[in-house]
C-alpha positions, 0 to 999 in steps of 0.5 A, a space after each residue: 500500500 505505501 509504495 503505491 501511495 508514494 507513487 501516486 503522490 510523487 509521479 505527478 511532479 515529473 509529469 508536470 515539470 515535463 509538460 512545463 518544459 515542453 510548453 504543454 500547459 497552454 497559453 498561461 502555463 503558470 496559471 495552469 501549473 498553479 491550478 493543477 498543483 492545487 487540485 492535487 492538494 485538494 484530492 489528497 485532502 479529501 482522500 485523507 477525510 475519506 479514510 475514517 468513514 472507510 475504517 468505520 464501515 469496514 473495520 480496517 484499522 490499518 488505514 490509520 497510518 495511511 490517513 496521516 500519510 495522505 494528510 502529509 501528501 495534501 500538505 506537500 501539494 499545498 506547499 507546492 501550490 503556494 510555492 508556484 504562487 509566491 515564486 513563479 507568479 510573484 517572484 517573492 514580491 511580498 508587498 504585492 503578495 500581501 496586497 493580493 491576499 488582503 484584496 482578493 477573498 479567494 486568495 485569503 481563503 486559500 492562505 487560511 486553508 494552508 495556515 490551518 494545515 501547518 499545525 496538522 503537518 507538524 503534529 502528524 507523527 506518533 511522537 506528537 500523539 503521545 506528547 499531546 495526548 489523544 484528546 488534545 491531538 484530535 482537537 488540533 486535527 479537527 482543523 482539517 474540517 475547516 481547512 477543506 471547506 476553505 480549500 473548496 471555496 478557494 477552488 470554486 472562486 479561483 475557477 469562476 467559470 466552469 464550476 463542475 470540478 469545484 462542486 464535485 470536490 465540495 459535494 464529496 467533502 460535504 458528504 464525508 463531513 456529514 458522515 461524521 456528524 451522523 455517525 457521532 449522533 448514532 453512536 451517542 444514541 446507542 450509548 444512551 440506549 445501552 446505559 443502565 437505568 437507575 431506580 429512584 433509590 439508586 438515583 
């Protein structure tokens, strides 16, 4: 599983570089490169959200490690996407980058999504889970829910015209988030139903 995931994560890199060098990215190659790296980031982010529902439906506990890996893959591609924006688009013109972030809401949303992913990437190791404790670690990693929402809106705003792909990603992300809500609600209902009923004397 892991070698296959590494291949999926890394193989698009030489493919994109080759297309860039061979001038196969269209009339605006920088914009196309930014869009494709951003899409890969969103794909892996959504894939990381899909792991928990899949584990709960199948009981495949071995997927836990793959969830962290997919989360790091999403961060890698998000950082690549951001690097294309800062280096190729603006060439480290931080004043213009700051102006662009503050003046265009979809850029603000994208930067917000990336910022929320930073603590997730930094605490993705087993050592971080032991140091923080399971409860605190889960609270920190709940930021991924906000991050994926911001990323979907960022994508939709950036595309503007053909919203087919942003709507598709948004629908999948919404379905995965709703699954968590219904699963927790059903689990709480089961726990309440299974709890022993105290008699008046016991209460």
